[in-house]
Residue, then its C-alpha position, 0 to 999 in steps of 0.5 A: x221246283x226243288x230237286x229231289x233226290x232221287x229219280x227214274x232213270x234207266x239203267x242197262x245191267x247186263x247186256x240186252x237188258x235194261x231196267x227202270x229203276x225208282x230210285x237212282x240219284x241225281x247226276x252231280x253238276x259237272x263245271x260246263x254242265x247245266x242240270x235240265x229236268x228232262x220233259x221227253x226223251x227220244x229213241x236211237x239204233x245207238x241205244x240198244x246197241x249199247x244196251x246189246x254189245x257195248x256196254x259193260x258195267x251194268x250201272x251206265x244210263x242209257x238215251x241221247x236225244x234229249x229236251x226239257x227245263x234247265x233247273x241249275x247252272x255250272x260255273x263254266x258253260x260253252x253256252x249260255x243257258x239260264x234256269x228255266x231255259x227250255x234246252x235240247x241237245x245231244x248226251x254220250x248215253x250208256x258212257x261206262x265213263x260216266x254212268x250218268x251221263x244218258x238222257x233216260x232219266x227224270x234229271x240229266x247233266x247236259x253240256x251245253x256246248x251241244x245243245x241248243x236254245x228250244x227255239x219258239x217255232x219248235x215243240x218240246x217234243x220236235x226239238x227231243x228227236x234232233x239232238x243226235x241228227x244234229x252232231x252226226x250230221x256236223x260231224x259226218x259232213x262238215x267236219x269228214x266231208x268238209x261241205x263248206x257251212x251253209x251261209x258261208x259261200x264257200x267252197x266247191x258244191x256239187x252231187x252227194x249221196x245220202x244212204x238212208x235219207x228216211x233217217x232222222x239224221x237222213x233228214x236231218x243231212x239232206x237239209x244241210x246239204x241243200x243249204x250247202x248248195x249242194x244237190x242230193x240224191x237218198x236211198x229209202x224206200x219207195x213209200x219215203x219218196x214224197x218223204x226225202x223230197x220234201x226235205x229237198x232230195x233231188x232224186x230217191x232211189x229204191x235200196x231194194x231196187x237190185x240195179x240201185x248203185x246203177x241207176x245211181x250212178x247214172x243219175x250222176x254221170x259217173x261224176x259223183x264222189x261225196x258218199x255219206x251214209x246214215x246205215x252203214x248195213x253190209x248193203x249199204x256198204x256194197x250200194x255205196x261205194x258202186x255208186x261212186x264214180x271212177x275218179x273216187x271220192x269221199x265217203x263217210x260212215x257212221x260204222x266201222x267197215x271190215x272190207x272196203x272193196x275200193x282203194x280209191x275211195x278214202x273212208x272216213x269214220x263219224x263217232x258222234x261222242x268225240x265231239x263231247x270233248x271228253x275221253x271214253x272206252x268203248x271196246x269195239x271202237x278199238x278201247x281208250x279214246x282220248x278227248x279231242x278238244x277240235x271235235x268239240x270246239x266245232x261242237x259248239x259252233x255247229x249247235x249255235x249255228x242249228x240254233x239260228x238255222x231252226x229258229x229261221x224255220x231253214x232246218x225243219x226236226x224228222x216227223x215223230x211218234x209219240x209214245x206212252x208210258x213214259x220211261x216205262x214206255x222206252x224200254x218198249x221202245x228200245x226193243x221196237x227198234x231193236x227189233x227193226x220195226x221202228x222206220x221213217x219216223x222217230x218214238x218221242x217218249x213224255x217223261x211226264x206220263x211214267x208211271x208212278x211218278x210222283x204228282x210233286x215232281x210235275x214234268x208238265x211239258x206243253x202237248x204238241x198238237x204236232x206230233x207227227x209232220x207230213x206222213x205221206x201214207x201208213x205203210x214205212x220202208x225198211x227192206x219191203x217189210x212194214x215197220x211201225x204202221x201209220x202216223x199214230x204209232x204207240x200214241x193211242x191218240x191223234x197223230x195230228x190235227x190234219x192227218x194226211x192219211x184218209x185213214x186214222x188210225x191208233x196202237x198200242x203196247x201194253x209191254x206192262x202192267x197197264x191195264x188201260x192200253x189198247x181200245x177203249x170204251x168211249x165213256x158212255x153220254x152222261x159220265x166222266x172218265x167212265x164212271x156214270x153221273x148220278x142224276x138228281x131224283x126229279x119227285x117222281x112217285x113209284x106209279x110214275x116208275x110203273x107206269x115208266x116201267x110199264x111202257x119200257x116193257x111194252x116197246x115204248x121209245x117215247x115216254x110221257x112221264x107225269x110230272x109232280x111238285x110242278x118242276x118240268x121234266x126233259x124228256x130227250x133221253x135215250x133208251x139203255x139196252x134191251x137186255x138190260x131194261x128187262x134184267x132191272x123188271x125183273x129185279x124185285x120192289x121193296x114195300x118203301x114209301x113213295x114219299x120217303x126220301x130213301x126210297x131212291x138209294x133204297x129200291x133194288x128195282x131200276x129207278x127211271x133214271x137208270x133207265x134212260x140217260x140222256x144223249x144226242x141222237x146219231x147216225x153212222x153206216x154199218x158194214x159188215x164183210x163179204x168173206x172168203x178163206x183159202x189155206x193150205x198145211x205145209x205138208x198136204x198129206x195131212x189132215x185140214x181139220x180134226x175128225x172133231x171138227x162139227x164140235x169145232x167154231x174154228x178150222x185148221x190147216x196144219x198147225x194154222x186155225x182160224x174162223x171168219x163170220x160177217x163181222x170178225x175174223x181170226x188167223x192164229x199160227x201154230x208153233x211149229x218148233x212143238x214138233x219134236x216134243x212127246x205130249x205137244x200138239x201145237x195144231x190142236x192149241x191154234x184150233x182151240x185158240x179160234x175156236x173161243x175166240x169165235x165163240x165170244x163172238x157168238x155169244x153176242x149173237x143172241x138178243x135174247x140172252x139177258x147176260x150180253x148187251x147191245x153196249x157188250x157188242x160194239x165195245x167188245x175189244x177184240x184183246x178181251x176176246x183174244x184173253x178169253x180164249x186164250x185162257x179157255x184154251x190153257x185151262x183145256x190144255x192143261x187138263x188134258x196135258x198137252x203143250x202147245x203154243x202160236x201166235x193169233x191175230x183177231x179182228x172185229x168189225x164195229x158200225x165202220x171201225x176195224x179194231x184189230x188185236x195182234x200177237x206174234x207174226x200172224x198180219x192183216x194188210x187193209x187195201x183201199x183203192x188200189x193203195x195199202x193204207x195200213x200193215x200191220x207189224x211183227x213182233x219178235x223176241x229176235x229173228x224168226x222167235x215172234x211172241x207166242x202164247x201157250x208153254x212156257x212162254x211169258x207172252x200172253x195177250x196183254x202184250x199184243x198190239x191193239x189197232x182202231x181203223x176207219x173203214x169205207x166201204x170197198x175197202x179189202x181186208x187182209x189176214x194171214x199167218x206168216x206162210x203168206x205175210x214171209x213169202x209175198x212182198x206186201x207191194x204183191x199184194x196190192x198188185x195181186x189184188x188190183x189184179x182180181x179187181x180188174x180181172x172182176x171187170x168191175x170198179x164197184x168193189x163190193x162186187x169183187x169176189x173175196x175168194x179169187x182174192x184169197x186163192x189168188x193171194x195163197x197161190x202166189x204165197x205158194x209158189x214162192x214158198x216151195x221154190x228154193x232157188x226163188x231170187x227174193x221173199x220178203x223171210x230171205x231179206x230179214x234173214x239177210x239183213x240178220x247176216x245169215x245166208x237163206x235162198x228161196x222161200x220159206x215152206x210153211x202152213x199158209x192161211x188167207x182171209x179176205x173180206x171186202x167191206x159192204 
């Protein structure tokens, strides 16, 4: 393959801003590097942190994890590679001393000392997840903490705490420590206990438990001496410090610690970039840092060992999620990490999926069926808050050939111009790529068509069509919708002789082939909601509904609004910050948005309305419903010169599928048999600054995340504004539902009154919201993670919708 002169590449322009450019230069090949045609890249927290806080040049390329194909080789390689080899490794992304060092490009120059040949038992996508983790674990466990290398059978053994065991680096660290003969304890969310134990952890502890450090100390009999911290947060520091026994020990971490509380514990810092063996400058790490040849020599040996262990199946990759749109999608992935919405899996992007990449620069890679491995359930850790929910986040494709969960979930985020993201209605039978194939005429004459039309209008579903020309006719056709049939029948026919070869082309009325199409009969369960709503405004003295309530198909609660139907539900949360502006009415904006959303569904109810077909009903897209209601609401608000904005979520039930569109910080949870099987995540530009629709906002329904969830009878669906999800932890929501079901005296959840569920959740949310000294709430937890002091619940309008699938 001929290497082009220019390429697509991501560049960190200013602090907090990265951009995909189409005309970046191909990097020059240094003697100790190979030129790699990148096939897959992964995103890491260090990517957004460097974009936001470190880089100053405006020219550096981010990205540290990559996998691809060697195209050219340098003259003096640290490890042997040849053209055509599959390679994966670690790069110094966002390097202001060498702008071309990052991974997020079509072609990259990679140092071979921190790279490996991708073994046959590893897909390109899996290999792309391992670079940062291998180099970091090598430094943290073996250079800093001096654990014996796997296979050496030398050195002391004991128990090590790996804080953050469900991260990509954490799962690698667990495996390496076990191979070195150490017992491993780790921290993560309880939902990831099974995950970390599947990688070898002997015990796992909930980092949100206020007694976490005490429990670890008791488990290790106060003898813990070694800690590897994969997180480095203030909370992590305190738990790690208090877990180490009274004899002291060693603490290895990825970030600089301002105030380490124990003088008897040696603090060791891991900065994997020194393992590349080149000088660099980072103000956050003290300015200029000289090359450390000893670190690079260690990495060469460690990567050689890593390749061997991976080939032997002794080290396995972290679970991962394949995102859409290649390098363009990487920008979305960076934002998801920045907003803390990814946990328990690594985001991977195939470079070939980048829109507009020339077909002459194909980056084809063997797609792996192992896109996600060992997803224990569709919840993820992180402050008891949902993150990327489900094994298929950002893919729109099945996550694994053998999904662990009983729920099928797909999600997309269309942060960009692509119109193909989100829910995509299936192509009709007899079609390809969404375009109907034209059937050749079988020689029907005008009388045949008239006979068929008459039978059709009469309501017949089986037709005996007269044959002509002695040809047999396959009559296993499926009826199109009756609305379409009436529409076709109302079209005037033209006076073209039936024996004319252009008869079918010139006829304005339908041919029999337009009315019927090949189909296979199918049987699907059809469900509906038994639904209820409970809501309370932030200020109970305010009117719950507008005076013109009868004109609306939605209900207003403070600045919240909602609608409920047997097949659809929606919640909008008007942004209260508008209250300080004259002429603003966020309550009216949210009310109108939900009104028009409900009206969009109502249009599809009338079977006599020939403007809408059963196909329109079956294939309804909640994001398109949100778009239509958004357009109408904006027109109304502009005409009235009223300002406002809102977050929103819309969910629609079709057969056994729940389709969801969510923009902002409203949420949805699905509970099955007292277990959460799905939870949406928030969309926020920054803390407490959600995506929103309305005045002055760049967000639109195209930015909404969409999900498709296979549901079952007895499933319980909860929609709510952030007033509920900011005050009630997900675990508590599940427990409240369990209590209501148990108190109903029946195991059959379809008989449970959904009003009791929504009422119970509302009561709990208000209890927390009104308690300024409440010990712990989801909003408080996130505020503390952002470095803010906050105590108690969050006073807000609360809306809870409950739907029991029947």
